[in-house]
C-alpha positions in Angstrom: -15.7 -18.5 60.2 -16.4 -15.0 58.5 -13.0 -14.6 58.8 -11.7 -18.1 56.6 -13.4 -16.3 54.3 -12.5 -13.2 53.8 -8.3 -15.3 53.7 -8.8 -17.3 51.2 -12.0 -15.3 48.7 -8.9 -12.2 48.5 -6.4 -14.3 48.0 -9.0 -15.3 44.5 -10.1 -12.0 44.3 -6.4 -10.6 43.6 -5.5 -13.7 41.4 -8.2 -13.0 39.3 -7.4 -9.1 39.0 -4.1 -9.8 39.2 -5.2 -12.5 35.7 -6.9 -9.9 34.2 -4.8 -6.9 34.5 -2.2 -8.9 32.8 -4.4 -10.2 30.2 -6.1 -6.8 29.1 -1.6 -5.4 29.4 -0.3 -8.1 27.1 -3.4 -9.9 24.4 -3.7 -7.1 22.8 -0.1 -6.2 22.2 0.3 -9.2 20.9 -2.4 -9.7 19.2 -1.7 -6.4 17.5 2.0 -6.4 17.0 1.4 -9.5 14.2 -1.0 -6.4 12.3 0.9 -3.6 9.9 0.1 0.0 11.3 1.1 2.0 8.0 1.7 0.1 4.6 5.2 0.1 4.2 7.3 0.5 1.5 11.1 -0.8 0.7 13.1 2.2 -0.1 13.4 2.0 -4.0 10.0 3.2 -4.5 8.6 7.2 -4.7 5.8 8.8 -5.8 5.0 11.2 -7.9 1.5 12.2 -7.7 -0.3 8.7 -6.2 1.7 7.4 -8.6 4.5 4.8 -7.4 8.1 5.0 -8.9 10.7 2.6 -9.2 14.2 4.0 -7.1 15.5 2.3 -11.1 13.4 4.6 -12.8 14.4 8.1 -14.1 11.4 10.7 -15.2 12.0 12.3 -18.2 9.9 15.8 -16.9 9.7 16.7 -20.1 7.4 14.4 -21.9 5.3 14.5 -18.1 2.8 15.7 -16.8 -0.7 16.2 -14.4 -4.3 18.2 -14.6 -7.5 18.0 -13.8 -10.8 17.8 -16.5 -14.1 18.5 -16.0 -14.0 14.2 -15.8 -12.1 13.4 -12.7 -7.7 14.7 -12.9 -4.9 12.7 -15.4 -1.6 12.3 -15.2 0.8 10.6 -16.9 5.1 11.3 -16.2 6.9 8.5 -18.4 10.1 7.0 -17.1 12.9 4.4 -18.6 14.3 1.8 -16.6 16.8 -0.4 -17.9 14.6 -3.8 -15.9 13.1 -6.3 -17.8 9.3 -6.2 -18.6 9.1 -9.2 -16.3 9.8 -7.4 -13.0 8.5 -4.0 -13.5 5.1 -5.7 -13.4 5.7 -7.5 -10.9 6.7 -4.5 -9.0 3.1 -3.4 -10.2 1.3 -6.5 -9.4 2.7 -6.3 -5.9 2.6 -2.6 -5.3 -1.1 -0.9 -6.7 -2.5 -3.5 -4.5 -1.6 -2.4 -1.3 -2.8 1.2 -2.1 -6.2 0.3 -3.3 -6.2 -0.7 -6.9 -7.7 -3.9 -8.3 -6.0 -5.2 -11.2 -8.4 -5.1 -14.1 -7.9 -6.7 -17.5 -3.9 -5.2 -18.0 -5.1 -2.5 -15.7 -5.3 -1.4 -11.9 -8.8 0.2 -11.2 -9.6 2.2 -7.6 -13.1 4.0 -7.8 -13.7 6.3 -11.1 -10.0 6.1 -12.8 -7.3 3.7 -14.1 -4.4 3.1 -13.9 -3.1 2.3 -16.8 1.2 0.7 -17.2 2.1 1.1 -20.7 5.6 0.0 -22.6 7.8 0.6 -25.7 11.6 -0.3 -26.5 14.4 2.8 -27.6 18.4 1.9 -28.3 17.8 3.0 -24.7 16.4 0.5 -23.1 13.2 1.0 -22.8 9.9 3.8 -22.3 7.6 3.6 -20.1 4.5 6.0 -18.7 3.0 6.1 -16.2 -1.2 7.4 -16.2 -3.9 7.9 -13.9 -7.3 9.2 -15.8 -11.1 8.5 -15.4 -12.2 5.3 -16.1 -14.5 6.0 -19.8 -18.1 5.2 -19.5 -18.7 2.9 -22.2 
């Protein structure tokens, strides 16, 4: 009788062990395969001082600057672009939330800082002012 129990119990235990092993190796891969390890951005994005810059934008270094102030960091990038205002706004509406910025009114907010995107027409295209500045107390 003990031999009969051993013959039926051993295959059940081995089968259970194999099922557990299979689940423990495959299930995490299936679950985590759908979740990216990091945020991936298109190749058309570069960053200058935490500000994403589209590939089609040309940074004007003589008008751009950054420094730390007692109230926080101040980063101003002046860029030109031939892209339409709507496509630039859509780009930042898609990218900035992935970087932790929340859209609030016409600016983006993250912690004690705000990111603003302002445009001005020029005979050579559109000039953009991209800035990260401290949120001023109201």
